[in-house]
N, C-alpha and C positions, 0 to 999 in steps of 0.2 A: 568930526562928522561921522555918522554911522555909514556903513558900506553895505550895499546889496551884493551878495554873491549868488548869482543865478546859475545853478549847476545842472547840467544835463547828465543824468545817470544812464547806464547801460550801453556805453560805447562798446562796439564789437559784438553786441547781442546778435546783430545781423548786419549785412552790408548796407541795407537800406537805412537802418538806424544810424550807423556810423556816418554815412554820407550826409544825412539830414542834419545831424549834430554839427558836423564841420561846416556845412553851409550856413547854419544859424550863427555859429561863432564868427565866421568871416563877415557876416552881415552886422555884427556888433550886437547880437541879441543874447549872447551868453558870455559869461566870463569864467566858467569852470566846466570841465568835462571829466567825468569819472568812468574809468575803463575796466572792462571785464577781461582780464588777461588770461583767463582759463578757457576762453571761447576759441573754437577752431580758427576763426578768421582774424584773431587778434593781431598777429604779426603783419599780415597783409594790410589790415585796416589801419594799423599804427602809422603807416606811411602817410596817410591822409592828415595826420596831426602836424606834419611839417608845414602845412599851409595855413594854420590858424595864427592869428595875431599873437605877438609875444606876451601880451598882458593876460592871455587866457591861461588859467591854471589847469594843469593836467594831473589827475589823481588816480588812485587805485581803488577800484570798486570790488573789494574782496567778495568772492562768491562762494557761499557755503550751503546754498539751497537750490534745488530744482534742476541743476545742470550736472554735466559730467566733470568729475574732478581731474586735475592734472596728475595726481599721485594715487597709488593704490590705497583704498580706504575700505577694507573688508568689514569693519564694524559699522561705520557711519553710512557707507554707500555700498552695501554688499552686492547689489545688482548693477553697480557702475553708475548710479544716479544719486545725487545728494538728496536728502529728505526735504519735505516742504517746510516752510517756516513755522507752522504750528507745531509740528513734531519737534523741530529743533528747539523752539521756545520751551516746550514741556520738559525736554531732557535737560536743557540748561538750568531750568528752575530747580531740578533735582540734583544738579551737578553729576548727571549721568551721561557723560560724553567721553569719547576716546580722544583725550587731549593731545596725545602724541600724534595721532593721525591728523588732527586739525592743525597742529603746529607745522607739520611737514607740508600740508597743502598751502597754508598761508605763506610759508617760505618760498614755495614753488611759484605762487602767484606774484609775490614780490620780485623774484628772480626774472620772471617773464616780462614784467614791466621794465626792469633795468636793462635787460637784454635788448629790448626793442627801442627804448628811449635813450639809453646811454646815461641815465641818471636816476636818482630816486624820485618818487612821486612828490608833487607839491602838497598833497593831502591824501588822507586815507579814509575811506568809509566802507560800507558794506551793503551788498544787495539785500533788500528787505531788512536792513539795519541789523543783520546778524552779527556784525563785528562788535556790537555793544552789549551782547548778551553775557550774563555771568559766566565766568570760566573762559569763554572765548575772548572777552575783552582783555584779560590779563596777558594772553598770548599776543594779541594784536598790539597792545601798547608796548610790550617788551620789544617786539620787532621794530616798531616805529622808533622807539627810543634809540635803538642801535643803528638802524639803517637810514633813518631820515629824521633826525632829532629836531630839525627846523621846520618840518612839515606840521600841519595841523590835522586833527581828526574830527570827524563829524559827531556832534552831540545831537541826539534826536529828540530832545525834550525842550521845554520852554516854560515860562511862567504861566500860570493859569490865567492871569489877567490879560496876557497876550493871546493865548490860545482861544479864549472866548470871542475874540474879535474876528476870528478866521473861520472858514467853513470846516465842517466835519470835526467838531470838538471831540466826539467819542473816539475817532481814529487817532487824533493827536494825543489824547490822554492815554490810550492803549500803548502807543509808541513810547511815551514818557515812562509808563509803568514798567514795561519790559526792559527798558534801558536805564532805569533809575540808578543813580550813583556813578554814572559813567564820567561826568565832568570831574567829579572828585577824584576818581581813579586816574584820569588823564593828568590832572594837576599833580598828583603824587609822583608821576614820572617826569614832570616838567614839560608836558606836551600841551600845546595850545588847542583850544576848541573854538567853534563858532559860539557867539553869545546868544543867539536866538535862532529859531528854526520853523519853517513853514513849507507848505506845498501839499499837505494832505487833502485828498478828495477821493471820490469813489470811481474815478476814471469814466464816469458816464455823464457828468454834468456839462453844462455850457462853459468851457474853459475860459473863453473870452469874458464871460460874465462874472467869473469868480476870481480871476487872476489878481485883480487889484487888492482883494481881501488878504491874499498871502503876504502882502507887504505891511499889513497893520500890526502895530505893536513891536516892530523890529527895533533892535538896539545893537550898538556896537557893530560887530560883524554879523549881519543877518543873512542866514543861508536859506535859500528857497530851492528845493529840488524840483526837477521837471523830467519828463520822459518822452521827448519828441522822437519821431521816427517816421519811417515810410516802409512800404512793403509789408510782408507778413510771414512769420513762421507759423506752421500749423498749430503749434502749441502756445502761441502768444495770445494770452487772454486779454491783453490791453492794446491789441493792434489798432483798433479804431481810435482809441484815446491818443495813441502816439501821433497819428495823423492829424487829429484835431489840435493837439498841442502845437505841432509844428506849424500848421496853418495860422494859428493864433499868434504865436510868438513872432513870426516874421512880419506881422502887421502892427503889433503893439509898439507904442513909443516907450520902450522900457526905461530909458534914461530919464525921460520926463516924468514917468510914473514914480520912479524911485525918488526923484527930486521933490515931488509933491509929498512924498512920505518922509522926507527929511533924510534921504540917503544918497550917497554918491554911487554912480554906476557908469561905466564898468570899473573904473579905478585901475590902478596898477596891480600887477600880480605880486603883491607884497604880503608876506606872512604877518601874523599878529606881532611878531617881534623883529620885523625888518625884512630885508630881501630874502626870498626863498633860496636856500643853498642848493646848488646842483652837485649832488654827491654821487660817487660811484658805488657799485655794489660791494657789500662786505658784511662781515659779522653773520655768517650763515647759521650760527647756532645761538643767536641772541635769546631765543625764547626758552631754551632748555630748562633753566632754573624755574621758570614760571610754569612750565608744563608740569614739573615735579611738584611744585606747590599746589597747583590746581588739582592734580591727581591725589595728592595727600589729603586735601580738603574733602574731595569726593569720597575718599575711603573713610574719613573720620565720622 
């Protein structure tokens, strides 16, 4: 039977976001949480995760856009703030990125997760899907293969026949285009991915009215992203949407909706190849060879 993984992104973005996500997980409305370990409140907020049910998967939400990095990045973030996603996509398309800086930052965010949680993440994805961009994906996959080989990684694409059944086809196609080839790259490393992916919308629509459409066309492990929260940072452009999502999710009969779509929810926190391993930190230089390869391709 197919499984629905409903994942709340952006844990540690702010205290209000973190508290809301944990409340939803404890209420049985989520079964995955993705964490921004580079945020100032990460270590304090990570304590909240001790209260979530054991079946809820806890993952790493690699952050390479819009926030302050953990490590010095004089080329990618010369003013101390990472670029926006459009800039990163353009540079990735040209293989014009400081891969060494990016590898150091990814390792630091991995290390911050392990330091707080005492184990490797159950899965790895990226803020605004930056983890799956060309050049960056090779570094991410090498790190996952070394640090958390039984984890899975987020694939942000789906079959066109599935995407046309859901809202915002253009946004979904754009995501698929920028991350094309990611599943194949992950498979080459022996890393599992979700089978289908939904959750795209404009952060302005009636969330309650469109949520059921995110479940259409799902197969295997169907991953749906969401962004619930509360409170507001001054620079949070989707603060209103976060509140609407939280208010909707707490009321929706998620398990019943999943069942009607032919999926189990919440299910056990099992990876695609069995129980998720709880591994300690190690292999701090896993990505070195792949940084060199990426840099060589960029120069070629």
